[in-house]
C-alpha positions in Angstrom: 99.9 123.5 133.1 103.1 120.4 132.6 102.3 118.3 136.0 104.8 116.6 137.7 103.5 113.2 138.4 101.5 110.5 136.7 98.9 109.0 137.5 97.4 105.0 136.5 94.0 104.0 137.2 94.1 100.7 137.8 90.1 99.9 137.2 89.3 98.7 140.4 88.7 102.0 141.8 92.4 102.4 143.3 95.8 104.2 141.2 99.7 104.3 142.0 100.9 107.9 141.9 104.9 108.8 140.7 107.6 110.8 140.0 108.8 109.4 137.2 107.0 106.7 134.7 108.6 104.6 130.9 106.1 103.4 129.8 107.2 100.8 126.8 103.7 98.2 126.2 104.3 97.7 122.4 101.9 100.3 120.4 98.4 98.3 121.7 99.4 97.8 124.7 100.8 101.7 125.0 97.6 103.2 123.2 94.8 100.7 125.0 96.9 101.2 128.5 97.0 105.3 127.8 93.1 105.6 125.7 91.7 104.2 129.4 93.6 106.8 131.2 92.7 109.2 129.4 89.2 108.6 128.2 87.4 106.3 130.7 89.8 107.2 133.6 90.6 110.4 133.4 93.5 110.7 135.4 95.7 111.6 132.2 93.6 113.9 131.4 95.8 116.4 129.6 97.3 113.6 127.2 97.5 115.6 123.6 93.9 114.6 122.0 96.8 113.2 119.2 96.2 109.8 120.9 95.6 107.7 118.2 96.8 109.0 115.9 99.8 108.1 112.4 98.2 104.5 113.3 100.6 102.7 111.1 101.1 98.8 109.8 104.5 99.7 108.3 101.9 98.7 105.2 102.5 95.0 105.7 100.5 91.8 103.8 101.1 89.4 103.7 100.6 85.7 101.5 101.5 82.6 100.3 102.6 80.1 98.8 101.3 76.0 99.9 101.0 72.6 98.2 104.7 73.3 97.2 106.6 70.5 94.8 109.0 70.4 97.4 109.4 70.9 101.1 109.6 74.4 101.1 110.4 75.3 105.1 114.0 74.4 105.9 116.6 76.1 107.7 115.3 79.1 110.0 112.3 81.2 110.0 113.5 84.2 108.3 116.4 83.9 106.1 116.1 86.4 103.7 114.5 89.8 102.0 114.5 91.6 99.2 113.0 94.7 97.4 111.1 94.3 94.3 111.5 97.7 93.4 113.0 101.1 96.2 109.9 101.0 98.3 108.4 97.3 98.6 110.7 94.5 101.1 110.3 91.5 101.3 110.9 88.9 104.3 110.8 85.1 103.8 109.0 83.6 106.7 109.1 80.2 106.7 107.6 77.2 109.9 108.7 74.2 111.3 106.5 71.5 110.1 102.9 70.5 111.4 102.3 74.2 113.0 99.8 74.4 110.8 97.4 76.6 112.3 98.0 79.2 110.2 96.6 78.0 107.6 92.5 78.6 107.9 93.7 82.1 107.9 94.2 81.9 104.4 92.2 81.6 100.9 93.2 81.9 97.3 93.9 84.6 96.3 92.7 87.3 94.5 93.3 90.3 92.9 92.1 93.6 94.4 89.2 95.6 94.1 87.1 98.6 95.0 85.4 97.0 98.4 85.7 94.2 99.8 82.0 92.8 98.9 83.7 92.6 95.4 86.7 91.1 96.4 84.7 88.1 98.8 82.3 87.9 95.0 86.1 87.4 93.4 87.2 84.6 96.4 83.7 83.4 95.5 84.1 82.8 92.0 87.6 81.1 92.7 86.6 78.6 94.4 84.0 77.3 92.6 85.6 77.4 89.7 89.1 76.0 91.2 87.7 73.4 93.5 90.2 70.7 94.1 92.6 74.3 94.6 90.5 74.9 97.4 90.4 71.3 98.7 94.1 70.8 98.3 94.5 74.1 100.4 91.8 71.9 102.5 92.8 68.4 102.9 97.0 70.0 103.3 98.0 67.9 106.5 101.2 69.7 105.8 100.6 72.7 104.8 104.0 74.2 106.6 106.6 72.0 104.9 105.3 72.7 101.4 104.7 76.9 102.8 106.1 80.0 102.0 104.7 83.3 103.6 105.6 86.6 102.5 105.8 89.1 105.0 105.7 92.5 101.9 106.6 95.7 104.1 106.3 99.7 101.7 106.9 102.6 103.2 104.2 104.2 102.3 102.9 107.1 103.7 99.3 105.5 104.9 97.6 105.3 108.9 94.8 104.3 111.0 94.1 105.9 113.8 93.2 104.0 117.7 89.8 105.8 119.4 88.6 105.1 122.2 84.6 103.5 122.2 82.5 103.8 125.0 79.4 101.2 126.0 78.0 100.4 128.8 81.1 98.4 130.3 83.4 101.1 130.7 84.8 101.7 126.0 86.9 100.3 123.9 90.0 100.0 121.7 88.5 101.0 118.0 90.5 100.9 114.2 89.5 104.0 112.0 91.3 103.0 108.8 89.7 105.7 106.6 90.4 109.5 105.1 92.7 110.3 101.9 95.5 107.8 103.8 93.9 104.9 104.2 96.3 101.6 104.7 95.1 99.3 101.7 95.0 95.6 102.3 96.0 94.7 98.7 99.5 96.4 97.5 99.7 95.5 93.9 103.3 94.1 94.5 103.5 91.9 97.2 100.6 89.9 94.5 103.4 89.3 91.6 105.9 88.8 94.5 103.9 85.6 94.8 102.3 85.1 92.0 105.4 84.9 90.2 106.9 82.1 93.4 103.6 80.0 92.9 104.9 79.4 89.1 108.1 78.9 89.4 108.0 75.5 92.9 104.1 74.4 91.4 102.4 75.8 94.4 98.7 77.4 95.5 98.7 80.8 95.7 97.4 81.9 98.8 95.4 85.5 100.7 94.7 86.4 104.2 90.6 85.7 104.3 90.9 88.5 106.9 92.2 91.0 104.2 89.4 89.6 101.2 85.9 88.8 103.4 86.4 92.9 104.9 89.5 94.9 103.4 91.6 94.8 106.6 95.3 94.8 106.6 96.5 92.6 108.3 100.3 93.2 110.2 102.8 91.6 111.8 104.5 95.2 113.0 101.5 97.5 114.3 102.8 100.9 115.0 102.6 104.2 115.5 99.3 106.1 117.6 101.6 108.7 119.9 102.5 111.6 117.4 106.0 113.3 117.5 105.5 116.9 117.5 106.4 120.3 119.1 103.7 121.7 120.7 100.7 118.9 122.8 97.9 120.3 120.2 99.8 118.5 116.8 101.5 115.7 119.2 102.0 112.9 122.2 105.5 112.8 121.9 108.6 115.6 122.0 111.4 114.9 119.9 112.6 113.5 122.2 109.9 111.1 123.5 109.0 112.0 126.9 105.2 113.6 126.6 104.1 116.2 126.5 102.1 118.0 129.7 104.2 115.6 132.0 107.4 116.6 133.5 108.6 112.9 133.5 107.1 110.2 131.4 108.8 109.0 128.7 107.5 106.4 125.9 110.2 104.1 124.5 108.5 101.4 122.3 107.0 100.7 119.1 104.2 103.3 118.7 106.4 105.9 119.0 107.8 105.2 115.0 106.8 107.8 113.0 106.3 106.8 109.9 106.6 103.2 108.8 109.9 102.0 108.0 109.8 99.4 105.1 111.4 96.6 107.5 111.1 94.6 111.0 111.6 97.7 113.5 113.0 95.9 116.0 116.1 97.5 116.4 114.8 101.1 114.6 113.3 100.9 118.4 115.3 99.7 120.0 117.8 102.5 118.6 114.8 105.1 120.2 114.5 103.8 123.5 118.4 104.3 124.3 118.1 107.4 123.0 115.6 108.4 125.2 116.5 107.5 127.8 121.0 109.1 126.9 118.4 111.8 126.9 117.8 111.5 130.4 120.5 112.7 133.2 121.9 109.8 135.5 121.4 110.3 138.9 125.2 112.1 140.6 127.3 109.0 141.6 125.8 106.7 140.1 127.7 104.4 137.3 126.5 104.1 134.0 127.3 102.2 130.6 125.9 102.6 127.6 124.1 99.8 125.7 125.6 101.1 122.2 129.1 101.0 123.6 129.3 97.9 126.3 127.7 96.1 123.0 130.7 97.7 120.6 133.2 96.6 123.5 132.0 92.6 122.9 132.2 93.0 119.3 135.8 93.7 119.5 136.4 90.7 122.1 134.8 88.4 120.3 136.7 89.5 117.1 140.0 88.5 118.8 138.3 84.9 120.1 137.5 85.2 116.8 142.1 85.5 114.9 143.5 84.0 118.4 
């Protein structure tokens, strides 16, 4: 059955219905909204059962080098990207002076392990055998000034699943990171980049504690959860980002990204949103100006001013 209207439950006994809907709440916001409507309020029960599948982290991990011999956070927050191998991009991230809250998320660096328990044991051993390094990280009150964060991103094909777990309070989202496409919490090439840089600046290599203690990957770019497909049995949206089972229901955010792109996804999300909206017929008589064409005109105008 194809529905010509969309109903969104409010959670307080009411609902809102509309003939057209575009959802762009970010990957997590969109998934929470749609999973609630499908499984808690039953207002969008016709959404595909594949909702929440193929949740991506952009195959990322975060690691840091702190306590360098000189100031390392010069310039803009993100200034450069390099590729240590064909499938990996590393973004250099810096924080302003006195922005030290992130240091409590990091511990000393440790190699990978089969289980989180083994990797936690490695961290415990390294901490007690290198107490001076540990104390330097704890009592470093200018942590951000002499720290560089490495945001490691890969185009590897791994994914998780976001599910709706019912409870006494209605339910909540929960991540299922299992199966043959399990997302790793340790990327060897990223670890090597961090350790080599640490040696160059006489710094201390550090890993995110959540990755060590719980084997849970950390990401700045959560993506996916609304797979693209030709049928409702295999995905949530079609090639035009229209939701299967509904006439005028579209999703235009990171949840429709179909893989780990291995770089910052902002422009990809923007391009897909513009592509989607350009495929929606304009109202008769409406003066519609495409964003990309407007940007080209602005660029041409800027170049003319520069040449004067």
